N, CA, C and O of each residue as an XYZ file, in Angstrom:
968
protein
N     -21.093     97.613    181.854
C     -20.565     98.054    183.148
C     -21.411     99.200    183.691
O     -21.566    100.224    183.025
N     -21.967     99.037    184.907
C     -22.742    100.089    185.549
C     -21.767    101.135    186.078
O     -20.865    100.803    186.847
N     -21.936    102.396    185.676
C     -20.928    103.413    185.960
C     -21.217    104.291    187.173
O     -20.292    104.878    187.733
N     -22.473    104.396    187.589
C     -22.809    105.296    188.689
C     -22.061    104.906    189.960
O     -21.965    103.729    190.309
N     -21.532    105.925    190.644
C     -20.770    105.750    191.887
C     -19.428    105.047    191.674
O     -18.814    104.573    192.630
N     -18.975    104.983    190.425
C     -17.670    104.398    190.131
C     -16.587    105.467    190.243
O     -16.862    106.663    190.148
N     -15.356    105.015    190.446
C     -14.225    105.946    190.491
C     -13.404    105.802    189.217
O     -13.312    104.719    188.639
N     -12.812    106.912    188.790
C     -12.068    106.881    187.533
C     -10.903    107.861    187.555
O     -10.855    108.787    188.365
N      -9.967    107.628    186.640
C      -8.933    108.621    186.361
C      -9.056    108.972    184.885
O      -9.470    108.148    184.069
N      -8.696    110.188    184.559
C      -8.786    110.650    183.177
C      -7.389    110.839    182.608
O      -6.470    111.268    183.306
N      -7.245    110.511    181.332
C      -5.966    110.760    180.662
C      -6.200    111.695    179.490
O      -7.051    111.446    178.636
N      -5.432    112.774    179.465
C      -5.557    113.788    178.418
C      -4.237    113.882    177.670
O      -3.186    114.099    178.273
N      -4.295    113.720    176.369
C      -3.093    113.792    175.546
C      -2.916    115.222    175.042
O      -3.691    115.695    174.210
N      -1.894    115.907    175.550
C      -1.693    117.317    175.214
C      -1.117    117.516    173.816
O      -1.098    118.637    173.307
N      -0.641    116.423    173.184
C      -0.010    116.561    171.867
C      -1.008    116.434    170.718
O      -0.648    116.651    169.561
N      -2.247    116.088    171.024
C      -3.257    115.926    169.978
C      -3.726    117.291    169.491
O      -4.062    118.163    170.293
N      -3.745    117.470    168.176
C      -4.095    118.775    167.616
C      -5.592    118.928    167.362
O      -6.129    120.026    167.507
N      -6.277    117.843    166.985
C      -7.672    117.981    166.566
C      -8.611    118.328    167.718
O      -9.634    118.978    167.505
N      -8.274    117.903    168.933
C      -9.044    118.284    170.118
C      -8.049    118.763    171.171
O      -7.170    118.002    171.576
N      -8.169    119.985    171.611
C      -7.215    120.534    172.571
C      -7.329    119.834    173.919
O      -8.313    119.150    174.202
N      -6.299    120.021    174.747
C      -6.291    119.422    176.082
C      -7.481    119.916    176.901
O      -8.103    119.146    177.633
N      -7.794    121.210    176.773
C      -8.914    121.781    177.517
C     -10.244    121.177    177.066
O     -11.122    120.901    177.883
N     -10.379    120.976    175.745
C     -11.605    120.366    175.216
C     -11.741    118.920    175.683
O     -12.833    118.474    176.033
N     -10.621    118.187    175.686
C     -10.649    116.806    176.170
C     -11.089    116.762    177.632
O     -11.911    115.932    178.022
N     -10.532    117.665    178.430
C     -10.860    117.736    179.859
C     -12.350    118.016    180.051
O     -13.001    117.407    180.900
N     -12.880    118.944    179.255
C     -14.289    119.309    179.368
C     -15.200    118.145    178.980
O     -16.209    117.891    179.638
N     -14.835    117.438    177.903
C     -15.623    116.285    177.451
C     -15.678    115.226    178.547
O     -16.740    114.680    178.848
N     -14.519    114.944    179.139
C     -14.443    113.908    180.176
C     -15.206    114.322    181.429
O     -15.928    113.512    182.011
N     -15.053    115.571    181.848
C     -15.754    116.044    183.054
C     -17.267    116.027    182.855
O     -18.011    115.641    183.757
N     -17.722    116.446    181.676
C     -19.162    116.436    181.384
C     -19.701    115.009    181.396
O     -20.785    114.741    181.915
N     -18.926    114.108    180.818
C     -19.332    112.697    180.758
C     -19.450    112.108    182.165
O     -20.430    111.434    182.484
N     -18.452    112.367    182.995
C     -18.437    111.819    184.353
C     -19.560    112.398    185.208
O     -20.162    111.691    186.017
N     -19.837    113.681    185.027
C     -20.926    114.318    185.771
C     -22.262    113.693    185.401
O     -23.104    113.440    186.262
N     -22.444    113.448    184.113
C     -23.684    112.855    183.619
C     -23.856    111.422    184.112
O     -24.967    110.999    184.430
N     -22.753    110.677    184.175
C     -22.807    109.262    184.550
C     -22.655    109.027    186.052
O     -22.809    107.898    186.518
N     -22.357    110.072    186.807
C     -22.181    109.910    188.245
C     -20.867    109.255    188.621
O     -20.791    108.518    189.604
N     -19.826    109.524    187.834
C     -18.501    108.948    188.075
C     -17.630    109.962    188.811
O     -17.606    111.138    188.449
N     -16.925    109.516    189.831
C     -16.028    110.390    190.579
C     -14.621    110.325    189.984
O     -14.025    109.250    189.908
N     -14.097    111.468    189.564
C     -12.746    111.524    188.996
C     -11.733    111.667    190.123
O     -11.769    112.634    190.884
N     -10.836    110.704    190.224
C      -9.829    110.698    191.287
C      -8.516    111.352    190.858
O      -7.665    111.666    191.690
N      -8.365    111.550    189.566
C      -7.131    112.166    189.089
C      -7.184    112.411    187.597
O      -7.844    111.676    186.862
N      -6.482    113.454    187.142
C      -6.385    113.763    185.716
C      -4.904    113.840    185.356
O      -4.144    114.589    185.969
N      -4.507    113.061    184.363
C      -3.098    112.993    183.969
C      -2.933    113.506    182.541
O      -3.779    113.271    181.678
N      -1.815    114.217    182.309
C      -1.619    114.893    181.030
C      -0.386    114.456    180.251
O      -0.325    114.684    179.043
N       0.579    113.848    180.883
C       1.879    113.686    180.237
C       2.171    112.264    179.752
O       2.433    112.057    178.567
N       2.129    111.307    180.640
C       2.474    109.934    180.268
C       1.417    108.964    180.781
O       0.956    109.071    181.918
N       1.043    108.021    179.929
C       0.054    107.031    180.347
C       0.630    106.124    181.434
O      -0.116    105.481    182.173
N       1.956    106.075    181.527
C       2.586    105.293    182.593
C       2.219    105.838    183.968
O       2.166    105.094    184.947
N       1.963    107.166    184.033
C       1.521    107.771    185.291
C       0.165    107.202    185.701
O      -0.096    106.967    186.880
N      -0.686    106.988    184.708
C      -2.010    106.405    184.965
C      -1.856    104.994    185.519
O      -2.479    104.632    186.517
N      -1.015    104.205    184.854
C      -0.799    102.815    185.270
C      -0.240    102.757    186.687
O      -0.640    101.914    187.490
N       0.691    103.664    186.986
C       1.285    103.710    188.325
C       0.242    104.090    189.378
O       0.210    103.515    190.466
N      -0.606    105.058    189.047
C      -1.617    105.543    189.993
C      -2.648    104.460    190.310
O      -2.974    104.230    191.474
N      -3.159    103.798    189.271
C      -4.221    102.801    189.496
C      -3.700    101.561    190.221
O      -4.473    100.814    190.820
N      -2.379    101.347    190.161
C      -1.810    100.198    190.865
C      -1.767    100.434    192.377
O      -1.630     99.492    193.158
N      -1.887    101.713    192.779
C      -1.807    102.062    194.204
C      -3.148    102.489    194.794
O      -3.280    102.616    196.011
N      -4.144    102.712    193.933
C      -5.446    103.178    194.400
C      -6.564    102.319    193.814
O      -6.397    101.697    192.765
N      -7.683    102.294    194.490
C      -8.832    101.529    194.007
C      -9.565    102.357    192.950
O     -10.266    103.316    193.272
N      -9.394    101.976    191.708
C      -9.985    102.689    190.580
C     -10.769    101.700    189.726
O     -10.308    100.590    189.465
N     -11.960    102.114    189.295
C     -12.802    101.226    188.486
C     -12.529    101.338    186.993
O     -12.616    100.352    186.262
N     -12.198    102.547    186.544
C     -12.000    102.710    185.104
C     -11.065    103.877    184.780
O     -10.856    104.782    185.588
N     -10.519    103.820    183.583
C      -9.683    104.893    183.046
C     -10.430    105.466    181.848
O     -10.913    104.719    180.996
N     -10.524    106.789    181.783
C     -11.320    107.417    180.729
C     -10.440    108.243    179.798
O      -9.628    109.056    180.241
N     -10.619    108.018    178.502
C      -9.935    108.811    177.476
C     -10.987    109.285    176.481
O     -12.071    108.708    176.393
N     -10.667    110.328    175.741
C     -11.607    110.815    174.736
C     -11.671    109.843    173.563
O     -12.751    109.522    173.067
N     -10.502    109.379    173.125
C     -10.429    108.384    172.056
C      -9.318    107.390    172.380
O      -8.310    107.748    172.990
N      -9.508    106.162    171.973
C      -8.501    105.130    172.213
C      -7.128    105.548    171.701
O      -6.115    105.355    172.374
N      -7.108    106.123    170.505
C      -5.830    106.410    169.855
C      -5.033    107.502    170.565
O      -3.857    107.704    170.261
N      -5.667    108.215    171.520
C      -4.960    109.279    172.224
C      -4.019    108.748    173.306
O      -3.213    109.507    173.844
N      -4.107    107.484    173.625
C      -3.295    106.932    174.707
C      -1.813    106.962    174.361
O      -0.981    107.332    175.189
N      -1.490    106.569    173.130
C      -0.092    106.559    172.706
C      -0.043    106.655    171.189
O      -0.947    106.171    170.508
N       0.999    107.270    170.658
C       1.130    107.377    169.204
C       1.284    106.005    168.565
O       0.876    105.787    167.425
N       1.877    105.087    169.313
C       2.077    103.728    168.817
C       0.892    102.863    169.233
O       0.730    102.600    170.425
N       0.053    102.408    168.293
C      -1.125    101.605    168.630
C      -0.774    100.341    169.405
O      -1.521     99.919    170.287
N       0.375     99.733    169.070
C       0.784     98.500    169.742
C       1.019     98.747    171.230
O       0.613     97.949    172.075
N       1.687     99.875    171.538
C       1.973    100.208    172.933
C       0.700    100.534    173.692
O       0.499    100.060    174.810
N      -0.164    101.347    173.084
C      -1.394    101.739    173.767
C      -2.307    100.545    174.003
O      -2.905    100.422    175.072
N      -2.419     99.666    173.015
C      -3.296     98.511    173.182
C      -2.752     97.546    174.227
O      -3.518     96.898    174.940
N      -1.416     97.451    174.319
C      -0.828     96.587    175.344
C      -1.118     97.158    176.734
O      -1.416     96.410    177.666
N      -1.027     98.493    176.870
C      -1.349     99.138    178.148
C      -2.800     98.885    178.539
O      -3.103     98.593    179.696
N      -3.686     99.000    177.560
C      -5.111     98.776    177.812
C      -5.354     97.332    178.224
O      -6.110     97.058    179.156
N      -4.708     96.420    177.522
C      -4.874     95.001    177.850
C      -4.418     94.711    179.275
O      -5.075     93.963    180.000
N      -3.291     95.304    179.678
C      -2.776     95.092    181.028
C      -3.747     95.628    182.076
O      -3.959     94.993    183.109
N      -4.341     96.799    181.814
C      -5.305     97.374    182.756
C      -6.556     96.505    182.862
O      -7.030     96.217    183.961
N      -7.082     96.093    181.717
C      -8.308     95.299    181.731
C      -8.071     93.916    182.317
O      -8.993     93.287    182.837
N      -6.841     93.450    182.231
C      -6.489     92.175    182.855
C      -6.585     92.287    184.378
O      -6.806     91.294    185.071
N      -6.414     93.511    184.887
C      -6.516     93.768    186.325
C      -7.939     94.154    186.734
O      -8.195     94.479    187.893
N      -8.859     94.112    185.768
C     -10.251     94.428    186.067
C     -10.575     95.904    185.977
O     -11.629     96.333    186.447
N      -9.685     96.692    185.380
C      -9.908     98.136    185.237
C     -10.337     98.423    183.801
O      -9.570     98.212    182.862
N     -11.554     98.901    183.643
C     -12.107     99.156    182.316
C     -11.535    100.439    181.727
O     -11.395    101.440    182.429
N     -11.204    100.408    180.439
C     -10.747    101.606    179.740
C     -11.886    102.077    178.840
O     -12.324    101.350    177.949
N     -12.362    103.302    179.083
C     -13.523    103.814    178.361
C     -13.130    104.850    177.320
O     -12.407    105.803    177.611
N     -13.615    104.649    176.114
C     -13.466    105.603    175.023
C     -14.818    106.292    174.895
O     -15.801    105.637    174.547
N     -14.899    107.602    175.168
C     -16.224    108.215    175.313
C     -16.723    109.005    174.113
O     -17.876    109.438    174.105
N     -15.886    109.204    173.101
C     -16.379    109.903    171.911
C     -17.081    108.906    171.008
O     -16.460    107.966    170.512
N     -18.363    109.104    170.793
C     -19.154    108.224    169.940
C     -19.419    108.909    168.606
O     -19.089    110.081    168.424
N     -20.016    108.170    167.676
C     -20.231    108.694    166.329
C     -21.191    109.876    166.295
O     -21.133    110.681    165.365
N     -22.073    110.001    167.286
C     -23.034    111.100    167.272
C     -22.531    112.329    168.032
O     -23.290    113.270    168.263
N     -21.242    112.319    168.423
C     -20.664    113.474    169.104
C     -20.555    114.642    168.127
O     -20.493    114.438    166.914
N     -20.533    115.855    168.653
C     -20.403    117.053    167.828
C     -19.283    116.894    166.808
O     -18.225    116.354    167.129
N     -19.506    117.355    165.592
C     -18.571    117.141    164.491
C     -17.165    117.642    164.781
O     -16.195    117.048    164.311
N     -17.035    118.713    165.538
C     -15.695    119.265    165.773
C     -14.817    118.311    166.570
O     -13.599    118.480    166.620
N     -15.442    117.291    167.204
C     -14.679    116.324    167.971
C     -14.410    115.045    167.196
O     -13.745    114.145    167.709
N     -14.913    114.946    165.966
C     -14.765    113.718    165.190
C     -13.573    113.766    164.252
O     -13.305    114.790    163.623
N     -12.861    112.650    164.165
C     -11.762    112.525    163.232
C     -12.341    112.259    161.844
O     -13.524    111.937    161.727
N     -11.529    112.387    160.788
C     -12.009    112.122    159.439
C     -12.412    110.661    159.285
O     -13.385    110.346    158.600
N     -11.656    109.770    159.928
C     -12.037    108.360    159.908
C     -13.134    108.146    160.935
O     -13.196    108.858    161.937
N     -13.995    107.178    160.696
C     -15.095    106.931    161.625
C     -14.586    106.349    162.929
O     -13.549    105.687    162.961
N     -15.320    106.598    164.007
C     -14.968    106.041    165.307
C     -15.005    104.516    165.242
O     -14.224    103.837    165.910
N     -15.918    103.985    164.431
C     -16.018    102.535    164.292
C     -14.722    101.959    163.737
O     -14.262    100.906    164.179
N     -14.135    102.659    162.762
C     -12.878    102.206    162.172
C     -11.772    102.211    163.210
O     -10.978    101.273    163.286
N     -11.719    103.268    164.010
C     -10.715    103.366    165.067
C     -10.896    102.222    166.055
O      -9.924    101.616    166.506
N     -12.154    101.935    166.385
C     -12.447    100.859    167.337
C     -11.993     99.510    166.783
O     -11.435     98.690    167.512
N     -12.235     99.283    165.489
C     -11.825     98.022    164.866
C     -10.309     97.872    164.900
O      -9.791     96.789    165.169
N      -9.596     98.977    164.622
C      -8.140     98.939    164.657
C      -7.649     98.660    166.077
O      -6.692     97.915    166.289
N      -8.331     99.277    167.040
C      -7.966     99.062    168.443
C      -8.133     97.595    168.832
O      -7.258     97.011    169.471
N      -9.267     97.002    168.440
C      -9.525     95.604    168.769
C      -8.465     94.695    168.158
O      -8.045     93.718    168.778
N      -8.035     95.020    166.941
C      -6.997     94.229    166.285
C      -5.683     94.340    167.045
O      -4.972     93.349    167.216
N      -5.362     95.554    167.501
C      -4.131     95.751    168.269
C      -4.173     95.003    169.595
O      -3.156     94.479    170.050
N      -5.355     94.953    170.216
C      -5.495     94.217    171.476
C      -5.205     92.739    171.251
O      -4.534     92.100    172.062
N      -5.716     92.196    170.142
C      -5.455     90.790    169.826
C      -3.959     90.543    169.676
O      -3.423     89.559    170.186
N      -3.289     91.463    168.962
C      -1.844     91.325    168.782
C      -1.127     91.397    170.130
O      -0.172     90.660    170.375
N      -1.594     92.285    170.994
C      -0.971     92.440    172.305
C      -1.148     91.193    173.153
O      -0.239     90.798    173.882
N      -2.319     90.573    173.058
C      -2.559     89.338    173.802
C      -1.593     88.254    173.342
O      -1.043     87.513    174.156
N      -1.392     88.171    172.024
C      -0.457     87.185    171.492
C       0.959     87.479    171.959
O       1.681     86.577    172.385
N       1.354     88.752    171.876
C       2.698     89.131    172.315
C       2.890     88.862    173.798
O       3.971     88.460    174.230
N       1.830     89.087    174.582
C       1.904     88.833    176.022
C       2.159     87.348    176.278
O       2.972     86.986    177.129
N       1.458     86.499    175.538
C       1.645     85.054    175.672
C       3.076     84.672    175.334
O       3.709     83.898    176.053
N       3.587     85.224    174.223
C       4.930     84.873    173.779
C       6.006     85.405    174.722
O       6.980     84.711    175.010
N       5.829     86.641    175.204
C       6.810     87.236    176.108
C       6.914     86.472    177.417
O       7.984     86.401    178.022
N       5.796     85.901    177.850
C       5.784     85.141    179.098
C       6.041     83.656    178.870
O       5.893     82.835    179.775
N       6.434     83.329    177.631
C       6.804     81.962    177.260
C       5.703     80.956    177.595
O       5.974     79.826    178.002
N       4.464     81.391    177.417
C       3.345     80.479    177.630
C       2.977     79.838    176.305
O       3.146     80.438    175.244
N       2.475     78.622    176.375
C       2.071     77.946    175.156
C       0.856     78.650    174.564
O      -0.055     79.019    175.305
N       0.817     78.850    173.229
C      -0.305     79.525    172.607
C      -1.569     78.681    172.592
O      -2.636     79.196    172.258
N      -1.489     77.437    172.932
C      -2.673     76.586    173.011
C      -2.441     75.567    174.110
O      -1.422     75.617    174.799
N      -3.380     74.640    174.282
C      -3.262     73.672    175.365
C      -2.037     72.785    175.246
O      -1.466     72.385    176.261
N      -1.624     72.471    174.033
C      -0.435     71.650    173.820
C       0.132     71.984    172.446
O      -0.569     72.498    171.576
N       1.412     71.682    172.269
C       2.021     71.929    170.969
C       1.596     70.836    169.991
O       1.430     69.682    170.385
N       1.420     71.190    168.728
C       0.962     70.205    167.745
C       2.039     69.196    167.371
O       3.201     69.327    167.754
N       1.628     68.201    166.622
C       2.542     67.188    166.109
C       3.738     67.878    165.458
O       3.578     68.787    164.643
N       4.942     67.430    165.833
C       6.145     68.040    165.278
C       6.938     68.823    166.304
O       8.071     69.231    166.048
N       6.322     69.036    167.498
C       6.987     69.832    168.531
C       6.975     69.115    169.878
O       6.036     68.393    170.213
N       8.038     69.336    170.634
C       8.127     68.798    171.985
C       7.332     69.678    172.946
O       6.818     70.727    172.559
N       7.238     69.242    174.192
C       6.459     69.970    175.198
C       7.000     71.368    175.473
O       6.262     72.238    175.937
N       8.295     71.594    175.190
C       8.882     72.920    175.427
C       8.881     73.790    174.172
O       9.449     74.882    174.172
N       8.247     73.308    173.105
C       8.138     74.101    171.885
C       9.262     73.901    170.893
O       9.243     74.489    169.812
N      10.243     73.081    171.239
C      11.325     72.793    170.293
C      10.853     71.748    169.285
O       9.902     71.010    169.540
N      11.526     71.698    168.144
C      11.124     70.766    167.085
C      11.496     69.336    167.448
O      12.619     69.057    167.869
N      10.533     68.436    167.277
C      10.767     67.001    167.433
C      11.072     66.470    166.030
O      10.178     66.391    165.188
N      12.315     66.113    165.783
C      12.751     65.772    164.424
C      11.938     64.653    163.783
O      11.566     64.756    162.614
N      11.659     63.591    164.527
C      10.903     62.469    163.964
C       9.481     62.884    163.587
O       8.989     62.557    162.507
N       8.837     63.608    164.494
C       7.475     64.069    164.222
C       7.462     65.103    163.099
O       6.533     65.144    162.292
N       8.502     65.939    163.053
C       8.589     66.965    162.013
C       8.685     66.317    160.634
O       8.097     66.806    159.670
N       9.429     65.214    160.546
C       9.536     64.484    159.277
C       8.172     63.950    158.852
O       7.850     63.921    157.664
N       7.376     63.529    159.829
C       6.041     63.020    159.532
C       5.129     64.144    159.025
O       4.356     63.950    158.086
N       5.227     65.302    159.648
C       4.432     66.460    159.208
C       4.786     66.808    157.761
O       3.904     67.055    156.938
N       6.079     66.824    157.464
C       6.529     67.118    156.099
C       6.005     66.072    155.114
O       5.638     66.397    153.985
N       5.975     64.816    155.557
C       5.475     63.726    154.720
C       3.998     63.923    154.409
O       3.559     63.677    153.286
N       3.231     64.366    155.401
C       1.796     64.605    155.213
C       1.567     65.707    154.179
O       0.704     65.582    153.310
N       2.338     66.776    154.277
C       2.223     67.875    153.310
C       2.624     67.397    151.911
O       1.985     67.738    150.916
N       3.682     66.612    151.859
C       4.178     66.091    150.580
C       3.139     65.191    149.920
O       2.895     65.295    148.718
N       2.528     64.307    150.707
C       1.515     63.392    150.172
C       0.305     64.152    149.645
O      -0.253     63.808    148.603
N      -0.092     65.187    150.376
C      -1.267     65.946    149.945
C      -1.007     66.652    148.614
O      -1.876     66.686    147.743
N       0.185     67.209    148.466
C       0.524     67.893    147.218
C       0.667     66.911    146.051
O       0.549     67.295    144.887
N       0.922     65.644    146.377
C       1.035     64.622    145.328
C      -0.329     64.077    144.910
O      -0.425     63.270    143.986
N      -1.384     64.522    145.596
C      -2.723     64.117    145.189
C      -3.471     63.222    146.152
O      -4.624     62.876    145.894
N      -2.850     62.836    147.256
C      -3.540     62.011    148.249
C      -4.560     62.872    149.005
O      -4.263     64.007    149.377
N      -5.740     62.335    149.225
C      -6.759     63.067    149.980
C      -6.448     62.986    151.472
O      -5.634     62.169    151.901
N      -7.100     63.835    152.252
C      -6.912     63.809    153.708
C      -7.300     62.450    154.266
O      -6.652     61.931    155.174
N      -8.371     61.877    153.710
C      -8.846     60.567    154.167
C      -7.801     59.486    153.889
O      -7.521     58.655    154.753
N      -7.224     59.495    152.684
C      -6.231     58.479    152.319
C      -4.952     58.627    153.139
O      -4.309     57.636    153.485
N      -4.590     59.869    153.446
C      -3.405     60.096    154.282
C      -3.653     59.552    155.685
O      -2.780     58.921    156.281
N      -4.859     59.806    156.208
C      -5.224     59.309    157.538
C      -5.205     57.780    157.558
O      -4.740     57.170    158.521
N      -5.708     57.175    156.500
C      -5.734     55.713    156.398
C      -4.317     55.152    156.405
O      -4.037     54.159    157.076
N      -3.428     55.794    155.653
C      -2.025     55.355    155.605
C      -1.367     55.480    156.980
O      -0.637     54.584    157.403
N      -1.622     56.584    157.671
C      -1.048     56.797    159.003
C      -1.512     55.719    159.980
O      -0.718     55.192    160.760
N      -2.799     55.399    159.929
C      -3.354     54.390    160.837
C      -2.826     52.992    160.513
O      -2.533     52.207    161.414
N      -2.709     52.691    159.216
C      -2.187     51.378    158.809
C      -0.719     51.223    159.188
O      -0.232     50.113    159.404
N      -0.020     52.362    159.266
C       1.385     52.342    159.665
C       1.529     52.179    161.174
O       2.617     51.904    161.681
N       0.417     52.352    161.883
C       0.432     52.202    163.339
C       0.764     53.482    164.090
O       1.070     53.453    165.282
N       0.701     54.604    163.382
C       1.025     55.885    164.019
C      -0.199     56.467    164.733
O      -1.337     56.226    164.330
N       0.050     57.234    165.795
C      -1.016     57.843    166.586
C      -0.876     59.367    166.587
O       0.191     59.906    166.293
N      -1.965     60.044    166.920
C      -1.925     61.501    167.034
C      -1.184     61.895    168.304
O      -0.769     61.035    169.081
N      -1.020     63.181    168.507
C      -0.331     63.694    169.690
C      -1.041     63.259    170.974
O      -0.414     63.115    172.023
N      -2.348     63.052    170.878
C      -3.133     62.643    172.045
C      -3.307     61.132    172.133
O      -4.025     60.627    172.996
N      -2.639     60.413    171.224
C      -2.689     58.957    171.265
C      -3.889     58.342    170.572
O      -4.199     57.172    170.793
N      -4.571     59.117    169.734
C      -5.747     58.621    169.022
C      -5.411     58.241    167.583
O      -4.320     58.525    167.089
N      -6.371     57.590    166.921
C      -6.205     57.285    165.506
C      -6.403     58.557    164.689
O      -7.074     59.494    165.123
N      -5.812     58.573    163.508
C      -5.954     59.725    162.622
C      -7.279     59.652    161.864
O      -7.786     58.571    161.564
N      -7.818     60.818    161.568
C      -9.013     60.928    160.732
C      -8.721     61.968    159.658
O      -7.719     62.680    159.726
N      -9.596     62.049    158.675
C      -9.410     63.059    157.636
C      -9.412     64.455    158.229
O      -8.686     65.336    157.767
N     -10.230     64.654    159.253
C     -10.323     65.954    159.914
C      -9.019     66.307    160.633
O      -8.586     67.460    160.625
N      -8.398     65.296    161.255
C      -7.123     65.512    161.941
C      -6.047     65.929    160.951
O      -5.254     66.830    161.221
N      -6.029     65.266    159.806
C      -5.051     65.592    158.765
C      -5.292     67.005    158.238
O      -4.348     67.754    157.985
N      -6.569     67.360    158.076
C      -6.911     68.714    157.616
C      -6.386     69.768    158.590
O      -5.880     70.811    158.176
N      -6.511     69.485    159.877
C      -6.021     70.411    160.900
C      -4.516     70.633    160.746
O      -4.029     71.759    160.851
N      -3.789     69.546    160.498
C      -2.337     69.645    160.314
C      -2.012     70.463    159.069
O      -1.095     71.284    159.074
N      -2.768     70.230    158.013
C      -2.518     70.924    156.747
C      -2.858     72.416    156.811
O      -2.282     73.218    156.075
N      -3.783     72.782    157.683
C      -4.215     74.187    157.772
C      -3.522     74.968    158.888
O      -3.706     76.179    159.003
N      -2.739     74.291    159.697
C      -2.171     74.922    160.890
C      -0.964     75.805    160.553
O       0.112     75.307    160.222
N      -1.166     77.123    160.645
C      -0.108     78.087    160.317
C       1.052     78.021    161.311
O       2.123     78.570    161.050
N       0.847     77.361    162.434
C       1.897     77.200    163.446
C       3.140     76.551    162.841
O       4.263     76.835    163.255
N       2.926     75.671    161.851
C       4.042     74.954    161.229
C       4.954     75.871    160.412
O       6.056     75.471    160.038
N       4.506     77.090    160.134
C       5.339     78.042    159.391
C       6.109     78.973    160.322
O       6.762     79.912    159.867
N       6.031     78.709    161.637
C       6.741     79.548    162.600
C       5.917     80.716    163.093
O       6.448     81.650    163.695
N       4.601     80.665    162.836
C       3.723     81.761    163.243
C       2.702     81.279    164.268
O       2.508     80.079    164.463
N       2.055     82.244    164.915
C       1.024     81.949    165.902
C      -0.233     82.716    165.518
O      -0.161     83.878    165.117
N      -1.389     82.062    165.643
C      -2.649     82.692    165.263
C      -3.566     82.839    166.462
O      -3.717     81.915    167.262
N      -4.184     84.025    166.580
C      -5.204     84.271    167.600
C      -6.389     84.900    166.890
O      -6.298     86.032    166.416
N      -7.506     84.174    166.813
C      -8.672     84.608    166.039
C      -8.219     84.887    164.608
O      -7.797     83.959    163.917
N      -8.294     86.147    164.136
C      -7.896     86.428    162.757
C      -6.545     87.133    162.663
O      -6.184     87.645    161.603
N      -5.798     87.163    163.765
C      -4.499     87.834    163.782
C      -3.383     86.799    163.780
O      -3.434     85.822    164.527
N      -2.366     87.016    162.932
C      -1.219     86.108    162.843
C       0.063     86.911    163.038
O       0.265     87.930    162.377
N       0.936     86.453    163.950
C       2.228     87.105    164.154
C       3.316     86.034    164.212
O       3.022     84.848    164.358
N       4.567     86.460    164.098
C       5.689     85.530    164.182
C       5.799     84.958    165.588
O       5.710     85.693    166.572
N       5.992     83.650    165.680
C       6.136     83.001    166.974
C       7.592     82.921    167.387
O       8.472     83.473    166.726
N       7.838     82.222    168.497
C       9.201     82.041    168.988
C       9.720     80.643    168.678
O      10.815     80.270    169.100
N       8.937     79.883    167.948
C       9.324     78.515    167.620
C       9.833     78.449    166.180
O       9.587     79.354    165.383
N      10.536     77.383    165.862
C      11.069     77.193    164.515
C      10.006     76.605    163.593
O       9.162     75.813    164.014
N      10.066     77.005    162.342
C       9.120     76.496    161.351
C       9.501     75.080    160.920
O      10.676     74.712    160.909
N       8.494     74.305    160.572
C       8.714     72.968    160.013
C       8.399     72.981    158.518
O       9.047     72.298    157.725
N       7.392     73.772    158.153
C       6.966     73.890    156.754
C       7.287     75.289    156.244
O       6.980     76.277    156.911
N       7.902     75.381    155.069
C       8.218     76.698    154.522
C       6.958     77.362    153.966
O       5.977     76.692    153.645
N       7.005     78.680    153.859
C       5.845     79.473    153.430
C       5.325     79.049    152.057
O       4.115     78.969    151.842
N       6.236     78.781    151.140
C       5.850     78.422    149.774
C       5.030     77.137    149.760
O       3.991     77.062    149.103
N       5.500     76.129    150.487
C       4.784     74.852    150.557
C       3.430     75.026    151.228
O       2.427     74.476    150.773
N       3.406     75.795    152.311
C       2.156     76.015    153.051
C       1.115     76.688    152.155
O      -0.053     76.299    152.157
N       1.536     77.690    151.395
C       0.610     78.399    150.508
C       0.081     77.485    149.408
O      -1.090     77.568    149.038
N       0.942     76.613    148.885
C       0.508     75.658    147.857
C      -0.577     74.737    148.403
O      -1.567     74.451    147.730
N      -0.371     74.279    149.635
C      -1.338     73.379    150.266
C      -2.665     74.099    150.505
O      -3.730     73.527    150.271
N      -2.610     75.358    150.971
C      -3.842     76.110    151.226
C      -4.627     76.324    149.933
O      -5.855     76.248    149.919
N      -3.904     76.590    148.857
C      -4.545     76.788    147.554
C      -5.236     75.506    147.099
O      -6.353     75.540    146.582
N      -4.560     74.380    147.297
C      -5.125     73.081    146.906
C      -6.329     72.723    147.784
O      -7.311     72.161    147.298
N      -6.248     73.051    149.076
C      -7.369     72.797    149.986
C      -8.607     73.581    149.560
O      -9.717     73.050    149.544
N      -8.402     74.852    149.215
C      -9.527     75.694    148.777
C     -10.125     75.170    147.479
O     -11.343     75.153    147.305
N      -9.258     74.746    146.575
C      -9.708     74.223    145.282
C     -10.529     72.951    145.469
O     -11.572     72.777    144.838
N     -10.053     72.068    146.337
C     -10.771     70.817    146.595
C     -12.089     71.063    147.320
O     -13.063     70.337    147.118
N     -12.112     72.094    148.167
C     -13.329     72.425    148.906
C     -14.432     72.887    147.956
O     -15.604     72.572    148.160
N     -14.054     73.634    146.917
C     -15.028     74.146    145.953
C     -15.659     73.025    145.134
O     -16.784     73.154    144.652
N     -14.927     71.928    144.982
C     -15.436     70.805    144.189
C     -16.535     70.043    144.916
O     -17.338     69.350    144.291
N     -16.565     70.177    146.252
C     -17.539     69.405    147.041
C     -18.936     70.003    146.943
O     -19.874     69.481    147.544
């Protein structure tokens, strides 16, 4: 993001002990002066004030000294950041690893950034669930279009897991499904790869996955955790043999 001639608001957390409010203000002002950014407002008390202000004014970015200063609760702060960036407003964390030592936390800035990114992923998932949007293009075998369990399909999913634990390979399960005349959710024939997808899909345990983050979903589970873990262990074991 090119910053020169951009407008910004600054947020200063007065409750942070390691860097005082005055020091935070100085860091942000020095940064903006160097980058040619115009500060339209400085807020000290609640990040909600920032959100309210940017919704009424044309602002390019929100500047904080560190991501974690936005809110004591990482989940809340990351959700706020996600909402701002969804509106095209960049949130800038300006303390880097080469900043003067008195401004550095004991943990590395990189670690804080990694934690922040993880929280953003969780917030994106929660946003999807709160707005009752499907976590993917369509619900997998075993679920209706509204996310409720389809009993007939759910029985088939359970059968696939049962067969795999009894020693049937993904290929043999796919062959049995095709010989039975059954089709995938998209109306295609089954393949070993399709069966593998069903066996590895954590969605069947009542959870939702986004990249490497998994949280509880709003749908009912078809496969219990114990069975799912047994299948994953067997899949890994069979993979090593290849």
